[in-house]
C-alpha positions, 0 to 999 in steps of 0.5 A: 863540659860537653853541654857547653860545647853542644849548645853553641853548635845546636844554636848555630844549627837552629839559626840556619833554620830559623824563621826570619821574624824570630831571627830578627827578634833575636838580633833585636834582643842582642842589640838591646843587650849590646847597647845596655852594656855600652851604657851601663854604669854598674859592671855585671858578669858580662862586663867582667867578661869584657875586661878579661878579654881586654886584658887577654888582648893586651897581654897577647898582642902588640902593635910595636915590633920593639915591644913584641921582640922585648916581650918575647925575650922576657924583658917586659910584660905585654904582648908577643904577637905583633899586629898593625895598629889598626888591628890592635885597635880593633882587637882591643876595643871591638873584641871586648865590647862584642864579648861583653854583649854575647855574655849578656845575651847568653846570661839573659837567655839563661835567666829567661829559661830559669824563669820560665821553668820556675813560673811553670812550677809555680803555675802548677803549684797555684792550681792547688790554692783556694778559689778565692786566692786563685781569683785574686791571682787571675785579677792581678794577671788581668791587670797585667795583661791590660798594662802589656796591651797598652804598651805600658810594660815590655814583654820581658817586664810582663814575664818578669812580673807574672813570674814574681806574682806566681812566686809570691802566691806560691811562697817558693822562696830561694836561698839567699845566695841564689837571690843574690846570684839571680839579682846580680846576673839580672843587673 
């Protein structure tokens, strides 16, 4: 639990000292995930968080004083805190969308860290493969490098393909539950 609290604090401290180019890159990545969540058709973990936040807003706030009074007396279900119509609309639309985007961003950062650690482990294992296999692996990596330089694949796609390539050569397979979780989080 303390790790969960320490990470956002550390992130905010790093944000203060962050290079402007790196900050711009992070903002661009966050905007990508915001856009992806807004126009995605298959709900993922982040969409579920958005729904939960929307449900919390609906059960906590109301724009009608009458509904607020009736809810506080227990005569109807709904929000007990009365806010203006504009504030209620803002909370019920903007807050779930932002929560969804933040969750997508955090999940993707966690998956990226996981993928990097797995890639490091697989790269170390690949050093013990035979010269012929290593040569084939290097040739495929060169092809991916050229595709990235030509703009055919993005940096994220490149990293994913490299990670999958090393995993296929090192044969470090995951349990089916782990694969399902990773695929659901990536999707």
